[in-house]
C-alpha positions as CSV (number, residue, x, y, z in Angstrom):
1,X,58.3,77.7,78.5
2,X,57.9,73.8,78.8
3,X,54.6,72.2,80.4
4,X,54.5,68.8,80.8
5,X,51.1,67.0,79.5
6,X,50.2,64.4,81.3
7,X,48.4,61.4,79.0
8,X,45.1,61.7,80.7
9,X,44.7,65.9,79.7
10,X,46.0,64.1,76.2
11,X,43.2,61.8,76.5
12,X,40.6,63.7,77.9
13,X,41.1,66.9,75.2
14,X,40.9,63.9,72.5
15,X,37.5,62.6,74.1
16,X,35.8,66.4,74.1
17,X,37.2,67.0,70.6
18,X,35.8,63.8,69.3
19,X,32.3,64.6,71.4
20,X,32.3,68.0,69.7
21,X,32.9,66.2,66.4
22,X,35.3,69.2,64.9
23,X,39.0,69.0,63.9
24,X,42.1,68.7,66.2
25,X,43.1,72.2,64.9
26,X,45.3,74.8,67.4
27,X,42.3,76.5,67.9
28,X,39.9,73.7,68.7
29,X,42.8,72.2,70.9
30,X,42.8,75.4,72.9
31,X,39.2,75.8,73.3
32,X,39.4,71.7,74.7
33,X,42.1,72.5,76.9
34,X,40.4,75.2,78.3
35,X,37.3,73.9,79.2
36,X,39.3,70.8,80.2
37,X,41.7,73.0,83.0
38,X,40.1,76.1,83.3
39,X,42.4,77.3,85.6
40,X,45.2,77.9,83.6
41,X,46.3,81.3,81.9
42,X,46.5,82.3,78.6
43,X,49.9,81.4,78.5
44,X,49.8,78.1,79.8
45,X,47.1,77.1,77.7
46,X,49.3,77.9,74.7
47,X,52.1,75.7,75.5
48,X,50.0,73.4,76.6
49,X,48.0,73.7,73.6
50,X,51.6,73.3,71.3
51,X,52.5,70.1,73.0
52,X,48.9,68.4,72.7
53,X,48.4,69.7,68.6
54,X,52.0,67.5,68.6
55,X,50.1,64.7,70.1
56,X,47.1,64.9,68.3
57,X,48.0,66.7,64.8
58,X,51.4,66.3,64.3
59,X,54.3,63.4,65.3
60,X,54.1,63.7,68.6
61,X,57.1,62.6,70.6
62,X,59.0,62.2,67.1
63,X,58.5,66.0,66.6
64,X,61.4,67.2,67.9
65,X,63.5,64.7,65.9
66,X,62.0,65.5,62.8
67,X,63.2,68.8,63.2
68,X,66.9,68.2,63.5
69,X,68.5,69.3,61.0
70,X,70.8,66.6,60.4
71,X,68.5,63.4,61.0
72,X,67.5,61.4,57.6
73,X,65.1,58.8,59.5
74,X,63.1,58.4,62.7
75,X,62.5,54.3,63.7
76,X,60.3,53.7,66.2
77,X,60.4,50.0,67.5
78,X,57.4,49.7,69.8
79,X,56.8,52.5,73.0
80,X,60.2,52.2,74.4
81,X,62.5,52.7,71.6
82,X,63.1,55.2,69.2
83,X,66.1,55.6,66.8
84,X,67.8,58.1,64.7
85,X,70.0,58.5,61.9
86,X,71.5,61.4,61.6
87,X,74.3,61.0,59.4
88,X,76.6,59.0,62.3
89,X,74.8,55.9,62.0
90,X,71.9,54.5,63.8
91,X,71.9,55.5,67.4
92,X,69.0,55.2,70.5
93,X,67.2,58.2,71.5
94,X,65.8,58.9,75.1
95,X,62.1,59.4,73.6
96,X,59.4,57.0,74.2
97,X,55.8,57.0,74.6
98,X,53.3,55.6,77.3
99,X,52.7,52.8,75.6
100,X,52.0,50.8,72.3
101,X,48.6,52.1,71.9
102,X,49.9,55.7,71.6
103,X,52.1,54.4,69.2
104,X,49.6,52.9,67.3
105,X,47.3,56.0,67.2
106,X,50.0,58.1,65.8
107,X,50.8,55.5,63.0
108,X,47.2,55.4,62.1
109,X,47.0,59.2,62.2
110,X,49.9,59.5,60.0
111,X,48.5,57.1,57.2
112,X,44.8,59.0,57.8
113,X,47.0,61.8,56.5
114,X,48.2,60.3,53.7
115,X,44.4,58.8,52.9
116,X,45.8,55.1,53.7
117,X,43.7,52.4,55.9
118,X,45.8,51.0,59.2
119,X,43.8,48.5,61.1
120,X,44.0,44.9,61.9
121,X,42.5,44.1,58.5
122,X,45.1,45.9,56.4
123,X,48.3,46.1,59.9
124,X,51.0,48.0,57.7
125,X,51.1,51.0,55.1
126,X,53.5,52.3,52.6
127,X,52.5,56.4,52.2
128,X,54.1,59.4,51.2
129,X,53.5,62.1,53.8
130,X,53.4,65.8,53.3
131,X,56.1,67.5,52.7
132,X,57.9,64.2,51.0
133,X,58.4,62.2,54.4
134,X,58.0,58.1,54.0
135,X,55.7,56.6,56.1
136,X,55.8,52.7,56.9
137,X,54.1,51.2,60.0
138,X,53.6,47.7,60.9
139,X,50.4,46.8,63.7
140,X,51.0,43.8,65.9
141,X,51.0,40.8,65.8
142,X,52.3,41.3,62.6
143,X,55.4,43.5,64.3
144,X,55.2,40.9,67.2
145,X,57.7,43.6,69.3
146,X,54.7,46.6,69.3
147,X,53.9,48.6,66.3
148,X,57.1,50.1,64.1
149,X,57.0,53.3,62.6
150,X,59.4,54.1,60.3
151,X,59.8,58.0,58.9
152,X,62.4,58.6,56.0
153,X,63.2,62.3,55.2
154,X,63.7,63.6,52.1
155,X,66.8,65.9,51.6
156,X,66.9,69.1,52.9
157,X,69.4,70.7,50.8
158,X,71.1,69.5,47.8
159,X,74.4,68.5,48.3
160,X,76.6,69.5,45.3
161,X,79.7,67.4,44.0
162,X,82.0,70.0,45.8
163,X,79.8,69.6,49.1
164,X,80.0,65.8,48.9
165,X,83.9,65.9,48.2
166,X,84.2,67.9,51.5
167,X,82.3,65.5,53.4
168,X,84.3,62.6,52.5
169,X,82.1,61.0,49.9
170,X,83.2,61.5,46.7
171,X,86.9,61.0,46.2
172,X,89.0,63.9,44.8
173,X,90.3,61.4,42.1
174,X,87.1,60.5,41.5
175,X,85.9,64.0,40.5
176,X,87.3,64.2,36.8
177,X,85.8,60.5,35.6
178,X,82.1,61.5,37.3
179,X,82.0,64.9,35.5
180,X,83.1,63.7,32.4
181,X,81.0,60.7,32.9
182,X,77.6,63.2,33.1
183,X,79.1,65.5,30.2
184,X,79.6,62.6,27.8
185,X,75.9,61.3,28.8
186,X,76.9,57.9,29.8
187,X,73.9,56.1,31.4
188,X,74.7,54.8,34.8
189,X,73.4,53.3,38.3
190,X,74.4,54.3,41.7
191,X,74.0,51.1,44.0
192,X,74.8,50.6,47.4
193,X,72.6,49.3,50.5
194,X,69.8,51.3,52.5
195,X,71.4,54.9,53.9
196,X,74.7,55.0,51.6
197,X,73.4,58.4,50.5
198,X,72.5,56.6,46.6
199,X,69.7,59.5,46.0
200,X,72.4,62.2,47.6
201,X,74.9,61.1,45.0
202,X,72.4,61.0,42.2
203,X,71.1,64.3,42.9
204,X,74.6,65.8,42.7
205,X,75.5,64.5,39.3
206,X,72.3,65.7,37.8
207,X,72.8,68.5,38.8
208,X,76.2,68.5,36.4
209,X,73.8,68.1,33.0
210,X,73.9,70.6,30.8
211,X,71.2,73.4,31.7
212,X,69.7,73.0,28.1
213,X,68.9,69.6,28.8
214,X,65.1,68.4,30.2
215,X,65.5,65.8,32.8
216,X,62.6,63.9,33.5
217,X,62.6,62.6,36.8
218,X,60.4,59.1,38.0
219,X,60.2,58.5,41.3
220,X,57.8,56.5,44.0
221,X,58.3,59.5,46.7
222,X,60.1,62.9,45.3
223,X,63.5,62.2,46.6
224,X,65.8,63.6,44.0
225,X,66.7,67.4,44.2
226,X,69.2,68.4,41.7
227,X,70.1,71.8,40.8
228,X,68.8,72.4,37.2
229,X,66.6,74.6,35.5
230,X,64.4,72.0,33.5
231,X,63.4,69.3,36.0
232,X,59.9,67.6,35.3
233,X,58.7,65.2,38.1
234,X,56.6,62.6,37.8
235,X,55.5,60.5,40.8
236,X,53.9,57.2,41.7
237,X,50.3,56.6,42.8
238,X,49.5,54.2,45.5
239,X,46.0,52.0,44.9
240,X,42.9,53.3,46.6
241,X,41.3,51.4,49.5
242,X,39.3,49.8,47.0
243,X,42.5,49.0,45.2
244,X,42.0,51.3,41.8
245,X,43.5,54.4,41.1
246,X,47.4,52.6,41.4
247,X,49.9,54.3,38.7
248,X,53.2,52.4,39.5
249,X,56.9,53.5,37.8
250,X,56.5,51.3,35.0
251,X,53.6,53.3,33.7
252,X,55.0,56.4,34.7
253,X,58.8,55.3,32.5
254,X,56.6,55.0,29.6
255,X,54.9,58.4,30.1
256,X,58.2,60.4,30.8
257,X,59.5,58.6,27.2
258,X,56.4,60.5,25.3
259,X,57.3,64.0,27.1
260,X,60.8,64.5,25.0
261,X,63.4,63.9,27.1
262,X,67.0,64.3,27.5
263,X,67.6,62.5,30.3
264,X,65.2,59.7,31.9
265,X,65.8,59.4,35.5
266,X,64.2,56.3,37.8
267,X,64.8,57.3,41.4
268,X,65.0,53.9,42.5
269,X,65.0,50.9,39.9
270,X,63.4,47.7,41.9
271,X,60.7,46.0,39.3
272,X,59.7,45.8,36.0
273,X,60.3,49.3,35.1
274,X,63.7,48.4,34.7
275,X,62.6,46.4,31.2
276,X,60.6,50.1,30.0
277,X,64.3,52.0,31.1
278,X,66.6,49.5,29.5
279,X,64.5,50.3,26.2
280,X,64.3,53.7,26.6
281,X,68.4,53.8,27.0
282,X,68.3,51.3,23.8
283,X,66.2,53.7,21.5
284,X,68.5,56.9,21.6
285,X,67.5,58.1,25.1
286,X,71.4,58.5,26.4
287,X,72.4,59.9,29.7
288,X,69.6,58.0,31.6
289,X,70.1,57.1,35.3
290,X,68.9,55.8,38.6
291,X,69.9,54.0,41.9
292,X,69.8,50.4,42.7
293,X,69.9,48.8,46.1
294,X,72.8,46.3,45.7
295,X,75.7,44.7,47.9
296,X,78.3,45.1,45.7
297,X,79.2,46.6,41.8
298,X,79.6,42.7,41.0
299,X,76.0,41.9,42.2
300,X,74.2,44.7,39.9
301,X,74.2,42.5,36.7
302,X,72.8,39.6,38.4
303,X,69.8,41.7,40.4
304,X,69.2,43.6,37.0
305,X,68.6,39.3,35.6
306,X,66.3,38.6,38.5
307,X,64.3,42.3,37.9
308,X,64.3,41.5,34.3
309,X,63.6,37.8,34.3
310,X,60.3,38.6,36.6
311,X,59.2,40.8,34.2
312,X,59.0,38.3,31.4
313,X,62.5,38.9,29.4
314,X,64.8,35.9,28.9
315,X,68.1,35.8,30.6
316,X,69.8,36.6,27.4
317,X,67.3,39.3,26.4
318,X,68.1,40.8,29.5
319,X,72.2,41.2,29.2
320,X,71.6,41.6,25.3
321,X,70.2,45.0,26.5
322,X,72.6,45.5,29.7
323,X,75.1,45.3,27.1
324,X,73.9,47.9,24.8
325,X,72.2,50.3,27.6
326,X,74.3,50.6,30.6
327,X,77.8,51.5,31.0
328,X,78.7,52.8,34.4
329,X,78.2,51.6,38.3
330,X,79.0,53.7,40.5
331,X,78.9,52.0,44.2
332,X,78.9,53.0,47.8
333,X,79.3,51.8,50.6
334,X,78.8,53.1,54.5
335,X,81.0,52.2,57.6
336,X,79.9,50.0,60.0
337,X,81.9,52.4,62.7
338,X,81.3,56.0,61.9
339,X,78.0,55.7,59.7
340,X,80.2,57.4,56.9
341,X,79.6,56.9,53.7
342,X,81.8,57.1,50.3
343,X,81.9,56.0,46.9
344,X,83.9,52.3,47.0
345,X,84.1,51.4,43.0
346,X,83.4,52.9,39.9
347,X,82.9,49.8,37.4
348,X,82.2,49.8,33.6
349,X,79.3,47.4,32.4
350,X,81.6,45.4,30.0
351,X,79.8,42.0,27.7
352,X,82.0,38.7,27.9
353,X,82.4,36.1,25.4
354,X,79.9,34.5,26.9
355,X,77.1,36.9,26.4
356,X,76.4,38.4,30.0
357,X,77.5,41.3,31.0
358,X,79.5,41.7,33.8
359,X,81.1,44.9,36.4
360,X,84.7,45.3,35.4
361,X,86.5,47.6,37.7
362,X,87.6,50.7,36.7
363,X,88.7,52.8,39.9
364,X,88.3,51.3,43.5
365,X,88.9,53.4,46.6
366,X,90.2,52.7,50.2
367,X,88.8,54.0,53.2
368,X,91.0,57.0,53.0
369,X,89.9,57.7,49.1
370,X,93.1,56.6,47.5
371,X,92.4,55.3,44.1
372,X,93.7,52.1,42.5
373,X,93.3,51.7,38.8
374,X,91.5,48.3,37.7
375,X,91.1,46.6,34.4
376,X,88.2,48.4,32.9
377,X,90.2,52.2,33.5
378,X,91.4,52.2,29.9
379,X,87.8,51.4,28.8
380,X,86.2,54.0,30.4
381,X,88.8,56.8,29.7
382,X,87.8,55.7,26.6
383,X,84.3,56.5,26.7
384,X,84.6,59.8,28.9
385,X,87.0,61.7,27.0
386,X,87.4,65.1,28.5
């Protein structure tokens, strides 16, 4: 039964629950609803209670979108624009909110569920919700067009390398190289822009690791889901309202190194933790890996250089560490036309006579997955004997 719920009824139930001083559980919503609309029968009470619970407890109008199997992102740009990414690129939905106050209430409720504050004094929040959903929200006037909410859903399943080949993400010609790269414990980064499938590919590659290895995963939000029997997860923690108690990725990388890892994995390298990861890869921890935002594979060395220099290393020190620590970059792109994700390049990290590290193409792939051998191919095959 699809029973329409008016905004007035939702507000009336909200006020009644506030006066009762009870948590907005399904049972309490039903009690308050019956008090407001006693003419409803039991079946109608149950149907309307479900709709009200979505608004008062769940994600409101966004609940049906979050339930769709292929949706990875739900984006709210004010009350009249709700977009989703379902693997085929962004598309606008027919979902709307009554007004910006409704979006603001939803954002504040989700933030409160994560133990975070969202109000005029703290107009933005970045948090992890129960179930692994990542929340980001910004309130007006910072968001001038209305309250903005971004929800990133965790992967619902782990794709194998064969799945990614079937989906067209991984060209068949890349499979032997990627497989050998993991089995030979090369250190690598999976790079690309937002939404290109970096975490999905990294999970698939980690699933190829020897079952006898111990994988230490360090993440802001638990998104990596390798099919592997020995996985230990460490997850960062934001500071509380007083600004205390935060645990960052750099702290976690250091802890991971004390936990007898065979591979140290950083879900997303984006700060000073890069220094500790490079140090780990230079001290016997082979096979380490992670993801990194970058526009092209060629941009990876300068991107890491910027992160390292911001953490206090000199340019020369960063490139010296890179040359000894990082072997390969796997770069992903996403088509602007159909949203399809694919491996575009596999590059070897190589040190030039100047002492700087460059990404040298070993294999590049066109939009149909056809490979082209690059100048780094022979050196890569020497490091990845089958």
